GUDO-194145 format. One line per 5 residues: number of its first residue (from 0); their letters; for each residue x, y, z of C-alpha. Coordinates in nm, 4 decimals, padded with zeros to 6 digits. Layout:
NUM	A	X,Y,Z ~ ...
//
This chain:
0	MDNAA	02.9022,-00.5439,04.1674 ~ 03.0321,-00.7706,04.4439 ~ 03.0288,-00.6832,04.7993 ~ 03.4028,-00.5607,04.8363 ~ 03.3302,-00.3344,04.5436
5	LAMGL	03.0308,-00.1953,04.7299 ~ 03.2118,-00.1382,05.0463 ~ 03.4862,00.0384,04.8653 ~ 03.2482,00.2681,04.7038 ~ 03.0668,00.3726,05.0308
10	EFRDI	03.1384,00.6692,05.2464 ~ 02.9894,00.7535,05.5773 ~ 02.8241,01.0616,05.4320 ~ 02.6433,00.8217,05.1870 ~ 02.4901,00.6643,05.4851
15	EYVNM	02.4075,00.9571,05.6730 ~ 02.2464,01.1007,05.3674 ~ 02.0235,00.7960,05.3009 ~ 01.9365,00.7581,05.6531 ~ 01.8203,01.1257,05.6723
20	IIECG	01.6033,01.0818,05.3605 ~ 01.4207,00.7814,05.5075 ~ 01.3773,00.9502,05.8620 ~ 01.2560,01.2622,05.7054 ~ 01.0294,01.0895,05.4589
25	GVSKA	01.1572,01.2992,05.1627 ~ 01.4356,01.4835,05.0047 ~ 01.3287,01.8375,05.0968 ~ 01.3055,01.7910,05.4636 ~ 01.6124,01.5867,05.4754
30	AEALH	01.7882,01.8720,05.2786 ~ 01.6920,02.1192,05.5238 ~ 01.7718,01.9108,05.8160 ~ 02.1419,01.8559,05.6636 ~ 02.1745,02.2212,05.6053
35	NTQPA	02.1695,02.1711,05.2242 ~ 01.9704,02.2312,04.9303 ~ 01.7253,01.9972,04.7904 ~ 01.8711,01.9765,04.4266 ~ 02.2100,01.9296,04.5721
40	LSIYI	02.0892,01.6329,04.7678 ~ 01.8969,01.5098,04.4902 ~ 02.1968,01.5068,04.2533 ~ 02.4174,01.3499,04.5373 ~ 02.1812,01.0677,04.5680
45	RGLEQ	02.1690,01.0119,04.1874 ~ 02.5471,01.0035,04.1995 ~ 02.5519,00.7647,04.4787 ~ 02.3044,00.5244,04.2826 ~ 02.5318,00.5497,03.9679
50	RLGLT	02.8418,00.4776,04.1916 ~ 02.7014,00.1647,04.3515 ~ 02.5074,00.0446,04.0437 ~ 02.1866,00.0326,04.2602 ~ 01.8445,00.2159,04.2802
55	LFSRV	01.8123,00.3203,04.6549 ~ 01.4863,00.5001,04.6154 ~ 01.1756,00.4537,04.4301 ~ 00.9181,00.7442,04.3657 ~ 00.5391,00.6734,04.3700
60	GKKIC	00.3758,01.0178,04.2718 ~ 00.5087,01.2597,04.5262 ~ 00.6174,01.0024,04.7636 ~ 00.9726,00.8715,04.7907 ~ 01.0259,00.5291,04.9360
65	PTYAG	01.3611,00.3398,04.9997 ~ 01.4197,00.0428,04.7716 ~ 01.5174,-00.3065,04.9247 ~ 01.8756,-00.1805,04.8527 ~ 01.8219,00.1310,05.0250
70	KCLAE	01.6806,-00.0072,05.3409 ~ 01.9869,-00.2615,05.3588 ~ 02.2193,00.0405,05.3288 ~ 02.0636,00.2441,05.5766 ~ 01.9957,-00.0393,05.8334
75	QGREL	02.3658,-00.1761,05.8117 ~ 02.5037,00.1541,05.7638 ~ 02.3645,00.2720,06.1194 ~ 02.5885,-00.0047,06.2737 ~ 02.8873,00.1536,06.0977
80	LFLRG	02.7903,00.5021,06.2115 ~ 02.7434,00.3672,06.5658 ~ 03.0894,00.2040,06.5527 ~ 03.2505,00.5288,06.4148 ~ 03.0915,00.7328,06.6879
85	NLQRQ	03.2275,00.4834,06.9509 ~ 03.5720,00.4877,06.8022 ~ 03.5777,00.8673,06.7757 ~ 03.4925,00.9047,07.1589 ~ 03.7376,00.6499,07.2642
90	LADVK	04.0165,00.8065,07.0680 ~ 03.9245,01.1492,07.2125 ~ 03.9580,01.0225,07.5559 ~ 04.2783,00.8601,07.4757 ~ 04.4184,01.1866,07.3279
95	NQKQG	04.3319,01.4019,07.5933 ~ 04.1154,01.3363,07.8933 ~ 04.0722,01.7117,07.9708 ~ 03.9682,01.8522,07.6469 ~ 03.6724,01.7498,07.3892
100	LLRIG	03.3024,01.7947,07.3200 ~ 03.0100,01.6634,07.5232 ~ 02.6677,01.6559,07.3859 ~ 02.3893,01.6210,07.6211 ~ 02.0145,01.6385,07.5964
105	FSSMR	01.7419,01.7068,07.8575 ~ 01.3733,01.6736,07.8664 ~ 01.1917,02.0235,07.8758 ~ 01.1081,02.0476,08.2350 ~ 01.4185,01.8891,08.3957
110	GVSFL	01.6646,02.1450,08.2926 ~ 01.5073,02.4680,08.4142 ~ 01.6526,02.4829,08.7623 ~ 01.9111,02.2362,08.7743 ~ 02.0892,02.2722,08.4345
115	PIMLK	02.2565,02.5932,08.4943 ~ 02.3994,02.4679,08.8357 ~ 02.5474,02.1449,08.6708 ~ 02.6944,02.3524,08.3667 ~ 02.8605,02.5853,08.6068
120	NFQQR	02.9869,02.3284,08.8305 ~ 03.1142,02.0937,08.5296 ~ 03.2802,02.3710,08.3599 ~ 03.4627,02.4799,08.6726 ~ 03.6035,02.1264,08.6840
125	YPDIE	03.6610,02.0605,08.3238 ~ 03.7139,02.4350,08.1520 ~ 03.8396,02.2831,07.8351 ~ 03.5244,02.0434,07.7617 ~ 03.2791,02.2220,07.5360
130	VQYQE	02.9130,02.1286,07.6143 ~ 02.6400,02.1247,07.3718 ~ 02.2975,02.1280,07.5058 ~ 01.9622,01.9930,07.3303 ~ 01.6139,02.0279,07.4918
135	QWIQT	01.3593,01.7921,07.3280 ~ 01.0992,01.5525,07.3857 ~ 01.2015,01.2221,07.5239 ~ 01.1296,01.0365,07.1927 ~ 01.3435,01.2662,07.0136
140	LEKML	01.6187,01.2182,07.2586 ~ 01.6118,00.8505,07.2351 ~ 01.6327,00.8972,06.8331 ~ 01.9297,01.1440,06.8818 ~ 02.1164,00.9150,07.1117
145	LNNEL	02.0692,00.6327,06.8606 ~ 02.1742,00.8407,06.5776 ~ 02.4925,00.9410,06.7548 ~ 02.3793,01.3038,06.7867 ~ 02.3892,01.2981,07.1655
150	DVAFF	02.6438,01.1301,07.4141 ~ 02.4073,01.1177,07.7215 ~ 02.0349,01.2270,07.7724 ~ 01.8538,01.2942,08.0866 ~ 01.4794,01.2386,08.1235
155	DLVDR	01.1842,01.0681,08.3208 ~ 01.2020,00.6966,08.2617 ~ 00.8702,00.5635,08.1348 ~ 00.9152,00.2823,07.8716 ~ 01.2495,00.1264,07.8426
160	HDKLT	01.4170,00.1173,07.4705 ~ 01.5999,-00.2178,07.4354 ~ 01.8986,-00.0335,07.2740 ~ 01.9536,00.1972,07.5466 ~ 02.0896,00.1611,07.9052
165	YEHIF	01.9706,00.3806,08.2004 ~ 02.1546,00.4993,08.5171 ~ 01.9404,00.5931,08.7938 ~ 01.9784,00.9437,08.9024 ~ 01.6866,00.9898,09.1519
170	LDTAV	01.3190,00.9112,09.2186 ~ 01.1048,01.2194,09.2074 ~ 00.7963,01.1719,09.4339 ~ 00.4705,01.2801,09.3525 ~ 00.3004,01.5173,09.5941
175	IYLAK	-00.0117,01.7296,09.6103 ~ -00.0105,02.1058,09.5429 ~ -00.2895,02.3150,09.6788 ~ -00.3752,02.6470,09.7970 ~ -00.2440,02.7215,10.1577
180	ELAAA	-00.5913,02.7929,10.2916 ~ -00.7356,02.4684,10.1698 ~ -00.4266,02.2853,10.3035 ~ -00.4682,02.4619,10.6532 ~ -00.8550,02.3137,10.6549
185	CSVKK	-00.7446,01.9650,10.5903 ~ -00.6483,01.6684,10.8470 ~ -00.2766,01.6218,10.7950 ~ -00.0367,01.4213,10.9947 ~ 00.3573,01.4388,11.0320
190	RPEYP	00.5175,01.1321,10.9259 ~ 00.8993,01.1005,10.9625 ~ 00.9470,00.9258,10.6262 ~ 00.7626,01.1714,10.4261 ~ 00.8968,01.5023,10.3167
195	YPWID	00.5899,01.7191,10.3711 ~ 00.2785,01.6831,10.6126 ~ 00.0683,01.3683,10.4968 ~ -00.2767,01.3656,10.4052 ~ -00.5229,01.0867,10.3122
200	IRELA	-00.5734,01.1773,09.9574 ~ -00.9433,01.0785,09.9639 ~ -01.0285,01.3533,10.1959 ~ -00.9642,01.5824,09.8572 ~ -01.2149,01.3693,09.6588
205	GQPFI	-01.4755,01.6492,09.6589 ~ -01.2225,01.9054,09.5386 ~ -01.1752,01.9859,09.1593 ~ -00.8495,01.8644,09.0137 ~ -00.6149,02.0475,08.7717
210	RNFPE	-00.5235,01.8036,08.4928 ~ -00.2474,01.7548,08.2512 ~ -00.3210,01.6116,07.8955 ~ -00.3300,01.2211,07.8602 ~ 00.0038,01.1975,07.6683
215	QNTER	00.1991,01.3722,07.9638 ~ 00.3847,01.1773,08.2297 ~ 00.2134,01.3476,08.5151 ~ -00.1266,01.2548,08.4016 ~ -00.0176,00.8908,08.3881
220	IVRQV	00.0670,00.9363,08.7695 ~ -00.2765,01.0935,08.8343 ~ -00.4667,00.8351,08.6577 ~ -00.3074,00.5558,08.8713 ~ -00.3653,00.7596,09.1853
225	FKDYA	-00.7352,00.8066,09.1209 ~ -00.7657,00.4236,09.0344 ~ -00.5819,00.3101,09.3458 ~ -00.8128,00.5365,09.5553 ~ -01.1372,00.4904,09.3675
230	MAPEV	-01.1703,00.8592,09.3133 ~ -01.3406,01.0582,09.0312 ~ -01.3264,01.4113,09.1231 ~ -01.4193,01.6952,08.9007 ~ -01.1756,01.8156,08.6598
235	AMRVR	-01.1006,02.2010,08.7111 ~ -00.9314,02.2491,08.3768 ~ -00.6775,02.0802,08.1529 ~ -00.3223,02.2581,08.1485 ~ -00.0365,02.1442,07.9300
240	NQITS	00.2327,02.3441,08.1236 ~ 00.3161,02.1732,08.4464 ~ 00.4481,02.4963,08.6175 ~ 00.1427,02.6934,08.5141 ~ -00.0425,02.4082,08.7017
245	VSLAA	00.1474,02.4409,09.0164 ~ 00.0711,02.8157,09.0107 ~ -00.2958,02.7800,08.9518 ~ -00.3035,02.5317,09.2471 ~ -00.1337,02.7920,09.4652
250	YGYGV	-00.4133,03.0626,09.3785 ~ -00.6893,02.7950,09.4549 ~ -00.7968,02.6965,09.1135 ~ -00.7853,02.3307,09.2231 ~ -00.5672,02.0626,09.3354
255	YIAPN	-00.2764,01.9416,09.1520 ~ -00.0673,01.6043,09.1638 ~ 00.2824,01.6129,09.0229 ~ 00.6611,01.5445,09.1110 ~ 00.8070,01.7407,09.3972
260	FFIYN	01.0778,01.8533,09.1559 ~ 00.8402,02.0955,09.0005 ~ 00.8575,02.3418,09.3027 ~ 01.2282,02.4329,09.2167 ~ 01.0945,02.5607,08.8901
265	LAQPL	00.8471,02.7930,09.0417 ~ 00.9249,03.1623,09.0677 ~ 00.5838,03.3029,09.1652 ~ 00.4977,03.5517,09.4187 ~ 00.2497,03.3012,09.5716
270	LPAIL	00.3782,02.9460,09.6615 ~ 00.1474,02.6370,09.7007 ~ 00.1211,02.4422,10.0014 ~ 00.2684,02.1046,09.9509 ~ 00.1427,01.7709,10.1114
275	SFGET	00.2681,01.4131,10.0923 ~ 00.0443,01.1199,10.0243 ~ 00.0254,00.7310,09.9555 ~ 00.0824,00.4214,10.1423 ~ 00.4696,00.4645,10.1127
280	PDQYG	00.6691,00.7697,10.0336 ~ 00.7701,00.6541,09.6782 ~ 00.4640,00.4876,09.5799 ~ 00.3928,00.7320,09.3129 ~ 00.6724,00.9115,09.1143
285	LEFVA	00.9032,00.9171,08.8130 ~ 01.2477,00.7750,08.8007 ~ 01.4867,01.0358,08.6506 ~ 01.7666,00.8725,08.4463 ~ 02.0798,00.9232,08.2453
290	ATVRG	02.0331,00.7366,07.9040 ~ 02.3164,00.6242,07.6975 ~ 02.3376,00.3732,07.3948 ~ 02.3690,00.0117,07.5052 ~ 02.6963,-00.1099,07.4140
295	GYVSK	02.8228,00.2183,07.3367 ~ 03.1606,00.3886,07.4516 ~ 03.0497,00.6403,07.7222 ~ 03.3197,00.9151,07.7460 ~ 03.4872,00.9960,08.0698
300	AAQNF	03.3397,01.3329,08.0131 ~ 02.9896,01.2043,07.9982 ~ 03.0498,00.9642,08.2986 ~ 03.1568,01.2575,08.5057 ~ 02.8621,01.4626,08.3932
305	IELAK	02.6271,01.1838,08.5258 ~ 02.7941,01.1693,08.8374 ~ 02.7628,01.5476,08.8708 ~ 02.3896,01.5114,08.7934 ~ 02.3574,01.2563,09.0699
310	EIYSY	02.5177,01.5097,09.3385 ~ 02.3119,01.8178,09.2097 ~ 01.9739,01.6290,09.1824 ~ 02.0082,01.5449,09.5453 ~ 01.8552,01.8740,09.6016
315	GELG	02.1566,01.9634,09.8260 ~ 02.3248,02.1945,09.5829 ~ 02.0536,02.4495,09.5189 ~ 02.1210,02.6685,09.8437
//
């Protein structure tokens, strides 16, 4: 079968189904993700193979693997899906700039306090644009962007993806959370460029520190701080939830280093003391960004939401 005949026999749904099977590693999980049944998806793929005259998947025991033809269809097909998504978004903007659908994603900690304010403000300005929201891990958000399942994703920038582009929202400076009694006993200074009273962090070297787990961004910051200041303090406990960690610090269970942003997520009867540290105010922190697909069409709705995020995350809108 020549290339023209193959192209004539392909549908976007064919590409989507083959891609999903490859991503999920099997027909059963792919069928679940597609809200389909395993027998129906298997029948569809067999029909597609007959239609194209090609074997797209081979089976070794219980494992299913894409053939060379299956890999070619998926890889080249993703480009077609990307172009289709671009065209759909651009046509939607041309048709009506005030109506449409905006699909946004947030990393889990970032939407707690600010997303409700952002959605309220956005819907007041654009009441006829439907907003669909996803909360996922950063790696999942990146994949969803590349699969045309999201228009824009907001998360902390750690490693840059070469197929994504990033727009700076703000730099979230790392601070020290600790019990007020401990802070009162420390030698702190007022420095105009720092948001909180400043401390030489080495003064806390003898205190136990609450730590997150190695794969978390907060822990990456802490490891760099301890390396820079040649500190090896005792670990009070390992906690995955950062808001729990802030609360534990407030109650004196240890000192905790994390972005300043986290205090806005806290709704506890006892608030921690917060101290600044470092040689410069922004020496340690996380860059919060809006990510979109490199070369992709960014709808006016997405552009407006990004601009609104810059306004809201300036901390001035919380009231």
